[in-house]
C-alpha positions in Angstrom: 74.3 -6.0 11.8 72.5 -6.6 15.1 73.2 -9.1 18.0 69.9 -11.0 16.8 71.3 -11.6 13.5 74.6 -13.1 15.1 72.5 -15.2 17.5 70.3 -16.4 14.7 73.5 -17.0 12.5 75.1 -18.9 15.5 71.9 -21.2 15.9 71.8 -22.0 12.4 75.6 -22.7 11.9 75.2 -25.2 14.8 72.2 -26.8 13.3 73.9 -27.2 9.9 77.6 -27.9 10.8 77.1 -29.5 14.0 77.3 -28.2 17.5 80.6 -29.7 18.5 82.1 -28.3 15.3 81.0 -24.7 15.7 81.9 -24.7 19.2 85.4 -26.1 18.7 85.8 -23.2 16.1 85.0 -20.6 18.5 87.0 -22.2 21.2 90.1 -22.3 19.0 89.5 -18.7 17.7 92.3 -16.3 18.9 92.6 -12.3 18.7 93.8 -12.9 14.9 90.9 -14.8 13.6 87.9 -14.4 16.0 86.8 -11.6 14.0 86.3 -13.7 10.9 84.4 -16.3 12.9 82.0 -13.6 14.0 81.9 -12.2 10.4 81.0 -15.5 8.9 78.3 -16.5 11.6 76.6 -13.0 11.6 76.8 -12.4 7.8 77.0 -15.8 6.1 75.1 -17.9 8.5 72.5 -15.0 10.1 71.9 -12.6 7.1 72.0 -15.1 4.4 71.3 -18.5 5.5 68.7 -16.8 8.0 66.7 -15.7 4.9 63.3 -17.9 4.2 63.3 -17.4 0.5 65.3 -20.6 -0.1 65.0 -23.9 2.1 68.1 -24.9 3.7 68.4 -27.8 1.6 68.5 -25.9 -1.5 71.1 -23.5 -0.1 73.0 -26.8 0.9 72.9 -28.1 -2.9 74.3 -24.6 -4.1 76.9 -24.3 -1.8 78.1 -27.7 -2.7 78.1 -26.9 -6.3 80.1 -23.7 -5.8 82.4 -25.2 -3.5 83.4 -27.9 -5.9 83.7 -25.4 -8.7 85.8 -23.3 -6.5 88.1 -26.2 -5.4 87.5 -25.7 -1.6 87.9 -29.1 -0.3 87.7 -28.5 3.4 84.4 -26.4 2.9 83.3 -29.2 0.5 83.7 -31.9 3.1 82.1 -29.7 5.8 78.9 -28.5 3.9 78.5 -32.0 2.5 77.9 -33.2 5.9 75.7 -30.1 6.6 73.9 -31.0 3.5 72.9 -34.1 4.9 71.9 -32.7 8.1 69.5 -30.4 6.0 67.7 -33.5 4.4 70.0 -33.6 1.1 70.0 -37.4 0.2 73.3 -39.0 -1.1 71.8 -39.6 -4.5 70.9 -35.9 -4.7 74.6 -35.0 -3.6 75.7 -37.5 -6.4 73.5 -35.7 -8.8 75.1 -32.1 -7.8 78.6 -33.4 -8.2 77.8 -35.1 -11.6 76.6 -31.4 -12.8 80.0 -30.2 -11.5 81.7 -32.4 -13.4 80.1 -31.5 -16.6 80.4 -27.7 -16.0 83.3 -27.4 -13.9 85.5 -30.1 -15.5 85.9 -33.7 -14.8 88.9 -33.3 -12.5 86.6 -30.9 -10.2 84.1 -33.4 -10.2 86.4 -36.5 -9.6 87.7 -34.5 -6.3 84.3 -33.8 -5.3 83.2 -37.2 -5.4 86.3 -38.4 -3.4 85.9 -35.5 -0.8 81.9 -36.3 -0.6 82.7 -40.1 0.3 85.3 -38.9 2.9 82.4 -36.9 4.4 79.8 -39.6 4.3 82.3 -41.8 6.3 82.7 -39.2 8.8 79.2 -38.3 9.0 78.2 -42.1 9.4 80.9 -42.5 12.2 79.6 -39.4 14.1 76.2 -41.2 14.1 77.5 -44.4 15.2 
């Protein structure tokens, strides 16, 4: 990849996850995990999120469903706040999570609803 893709990824990552969160992630990176931060930023955020064929709102809803099904609570909370930044409404998030409950199982849905409520509270507190 190129420096341009990395820079585009960094910009998108900050817009979706919040500048403060991303800067903290990079500041906390050490020799061991810095390559992972760079890989995620360049490929995930630059090469994939940087594509124009799907709007960010759609990508956010897809991520919420996949992260719920994969039982990734930390990432789900982070991406729930990102989804709100990308214009996904709380009602749309609820519908995604109801779909998860049917196709991935009620326990996955219950956990995802709990995590989403925590994310809403954190998002609201950050905005206050």
